[in-house]
C-alpha positions in Angstrom: 30.2 -0.8 2.8 28.1 0.5 -0.5 25.2 -2.1 -1.3 24.3 -3.1 -5.2 21.2 -1.4 -6.5 18.6 -4.1 -6.7 15.4 -4.5 -8.7 12.6 -2.4 -7.5 10.4 -3.8 -4.9 13.1 -6.3 -3.5 12.5 -8.1 -0.2 13.8 -5.5 2.0 12.0 -2.3 0.6 8.4 -4.6 -0.1 8.6 -5.3 3.8 9.0 -1.3 4.3 6.7 -0.3 1.8 4.0 -2.7 3.4 4.4 -0.9 6.9 4.7 2.9 5.8 3.0 3.1 2.4 -0.4 1.6 2.7 -2.0 5.1 3.0 -2.6 5.6 -0.4 -5.4 2.9 -0.3 -7.2 4.3 2.5 -6.7 7.7 0.8 -8.5 6.9 -2.2 -10.8 4.1 -0.6 -14.1 6.5 0.0 -13.5 8.1 -3.2 -13.4 4.7 -5.4 -17.0 3.7 -3.5 -18.6 7.0 -4.4 -17.9 6.6 -7.8 -18.7 3.0 -8.3 -21.8 3.1 -6.2 -23.5 0.1 -4.6 -23.1 -3.5 -5.6 -20.2 -5.8 -5.7 -18.2 -7.4 -8.9 -15.0 -8.5 -10.5 -12.4 -6.2 -9.5 -8.8 -6.5 -11.1 -6.3 -4.0 -9.6 -3.0 -3.8 -11.6 0.3 -3.7 -9.9 -1.7 -4.5 -6.8 1.5 -4.3 -4.3 1.1 -5.2 -1.3 -2.5 -5.9 -1.7 -3.8 -3.1 0.6 -6.6 -1.9 -2.1 -7.2 -5.4 -2.5 -7.8 -5.7 1.1 -10.6 -3.4 1.3 -12.3 -4.3 -2.2 -12.3 -7.8 -0.7 -14.0 -6.7 2.6 -16.8 -4.8 0.5 -17.8 -8.1 -1.0 -16.2 -7.8 -4.5 -14.2 -11.0 -6.2 -10.6 -9.9 -6.9 -7.7 -10.6 -9.0 -4.6 -8.7 -8.2 -1.2 -8.7 -10.2 2.5 -7.7 -9.7 5.7 -8.4 -11.2 7.3 -8.1 -7.7 7.0 -11.9 -6.0 8.1 -10.1 -2.7 5.0 -7.5 -2.6 2.9 -10.6 -3.5 3.9 -12.2 -0.6 2.7 -9.3 1.3 -0.5 -9.3 -0.7 -1.2 -12.9 -0.1 -1.1 -11.8 3.9 -3.5 -8.6 3.2 -6.1 -10.0 1.4 -5.9 -13.6 1.3 -9.2 -13.6 -0.5 -7.8 -12.1 -3.6 -6.3 -14.0 -6.2 -3.0 -13.1 -6.9 -0.7 -13.4 -10.0 2.9 -12.7 -10.6 2.6 -10.8 -13.9 3.5 -7.7 -16.1 0.9 -5.0 -16.4 1.9 -4.5 -20.3 1.0 -8.4 -20.8 -1.8 -9.7 -18.4 -4.5 -11.9 -20.0 -7.7 -13.3 -18.4 -10.8 -14.6 -20.0 -13.7 -12.9 -18.4 -14.3 -9.3 -18.1 -13.9 -7.0 -15.1 -16.2 -4.7 -13.5 -13.9 -2.6 -11.9 -9.7 -2.3 -13.0 -7.1 -0.1 -10.9 -4.1 0.7 -11.4 -3.1 3.7 -8.4 0.0 5.2 -7.0 1.9 6.1 -10.1 2.5 2.5 -11.1 1.8 3.4 -14.6 4.7 6.0 -14.4 6.9 3.0 -14.7 6.5 2.5 -18.2 9.0 4.4 -19.8 7.7 4.7 -23.3 4.5 6.3 -23.9 3.5 3.3 -26.4 4.1 1.0 -23.7 0.9 3.2 -21.3 -0.8 3.3 -24.7 -0.7 -0.4 -24.8 -2.1 -0.8 -21.2 -4.9 1.1 -22.0 -6.1 -0.8 -25.3 -5.5 -3.7 -23.1 -7.3 -2.7 -20.0 -10.5 -1.5 -22.2 -10.6 -5.3 -23.7 -11.1 -6.5 -20.3 -14.1 -4.4 -19.2 -17.5 -5.2 -19.0 -19.7 -2.8 -21.0 -20.5 -0.6 -17.6 -16.9 -1.2 -16.2 -14.7 1.4 -14.7 -11.1 2.1 -15.1 -9.5 4.2 -12.3 -5.9 5.0 -12.5 -3.5 7.9 -11.5 -0.4 9.3 -12.5 2.8 11.6 -11.6 2.4 14.3 -13.8 5.5 16.0 -15.6 5.0 19.4 -13.6 4.8 17.0 -10.3 8.3 15.9 -11.0 9.5 19.0 -12.2 8.0 20.5 -9.3 9.1 18.2 -6.4 11.8 15.7 -8.2 15.1 17.7 -7.3 15.6 17.2 -3.6 16.1 14.5 -1.1 13.5 13.6 1.6 13.5 11.3 4.5 10.3 8.6 5.1 10.4 8.2 9.0 10.1 4.3 9.4 9.3 2.4 12.6 13.0 2.4 13.9 14.1 3.0 10.3 14.2 5.5 7.8 14.4 6.1 4.1 16.2 8.5 2.3 14.7 9.5 -0.8 17.5 11.1 -3.5 15.4 12.5 -6.4 16.1 14.2 -9.9 14.0 15.1 -13.0 15.6 15.7 -16.7 12.7 17.9 -18.4 14.4 17.1 -21.7 13.3 13.1 -21.2 10.3 13.5 -18.8 12.5 11.1 -16.6 12.5 11.2 -13.0 15.1 9.2 -10.9 14.6 8.7 -7.0 17.1 6.6 -5.3 15.8 4.9 -2.3 18.4 3.9 0.6 17.1 2.1 3.9 18.4 2.8 7.1 18.3 0.3 10.1 17.8 3.4 12.6 18.4 7.4 12.6 21.6 7.4 11.4 23.0 6.6 7.8 25.2 4.0 7.9 24.7 0.4 7.2 22.2 0.7 4.9 19.6 -2.3 4.2 18.5 -1.9 0.9 18.9 0.4 -2.0 16.5 0.8 -5.5 17.0 3.0 -8.0 13.2 3.6 -9.4 12.6 5.8 -12.5 9.2 7.2 -13.7 8.1 9.0 -16.5 6.3 12.1 -16.2 3.1 12.8 -18.1 1.2 15.6 -19.5 -2.4 15.4 -19.2 -2.9 16.3 -22.4 -0.9 13.1 -24.0 -2.5 10.8 -21.6 -6.1 11.9 -22.6 -5.2 11.3 -26.5 -3.9 7.8 -25.6 -7.6 7.1 -23.8 -9.3 8.9 -26.7 -7.7 6.8 -29.0 -8.0 3.1 -27.3 -11.9 4.4 -26.4 -12.9 5.7 -23.4 -14.3 8.5 -22.1 -13.3 10.1 -18.7 -13.9 12.3 -15.9 -10.3 13.5 -14.5 -9.4 14.7 -11.0 -6.7 16.2 -9.0 -5.0 13.1 -7.3 -4.4 14.5 -4.2 -7.4 16.5 -3.6 -9.4 14.4 -5.3 -11.3 17.5 -6.7 -11.0 19.4 -10.0 -7.3 19.2 -11.1 -5.4 22.0 -11.3 -3.1 23.5 -13.9 0.0 22.2 -11.9 -1.6 19.4 -10.2 1.3 17.0 -9.0 -0.9 13.7 -9.8 -4.0 13.3 -11.7 -6.7 10.4 -11.3 -9.1 9.0 -14.4 -11.9 7.7 -13.9 -12.9 5.9 -17.2 -16.0 4.0 -19.1 -16.0 2.3 -22.5 -16.8 4.5 -25.1 -16.1 4.5 -28.9 -12.3 3.5 -30.6 -11.3 6.7 -32.5 -10.2 4.5 -35.2 -12.3 1.7 -35.4 -15.5 3.4 -34.8 -17.0 0.7 -32.8 -17.4 -0.2 -29.0 
């Protein structure tokens, strides 16, 4: 029996994601602490998922807020980062009265914004929510990364289960499609969930033009090695500070 496609990060996948995809926060945390240096401040994690990065930020002494549009992801974030303030919200429309010292959006969350104007709009909104010395750190899967890796079938072994990922990429539209199917054991029968995830692959130049327009200066890193980017880095990570707005000429 085939299961219907559900909204992404539904209850069943959120449970698997919490157990199997927490490695990204662990991978990034030493890099983030090096970039941010000593001291604690207000931290906003956009598209916070299950709260694994928030958990580390809270433990380090930051006052933390996380937002996500999946209530199922937020349920796990409440357990993983109980000290954080958690909000059900869309990254394209958040609004806070107080600025933040650190804003993060990682693990290709912003790739889910399929229109370039939406990504540019998030950059403007983020800058408006930063303190003068704040940092905005985010990553994106690149066009090259989706082109190289998103035309295959893969398996993610899980505890007494596995997830099959059937991916494809259309270079004409820049969109990648990944169908996630969860199975309760090694055999591929009686799936527990099916979700379709669509991402836009971005080229470095177009992203940095948006950042410049929004009023940022930045450093760019390979998102996997966290070193200098390669010509076909599959993922890029940006560490941004407030600069001057390209059109307004102000801060």
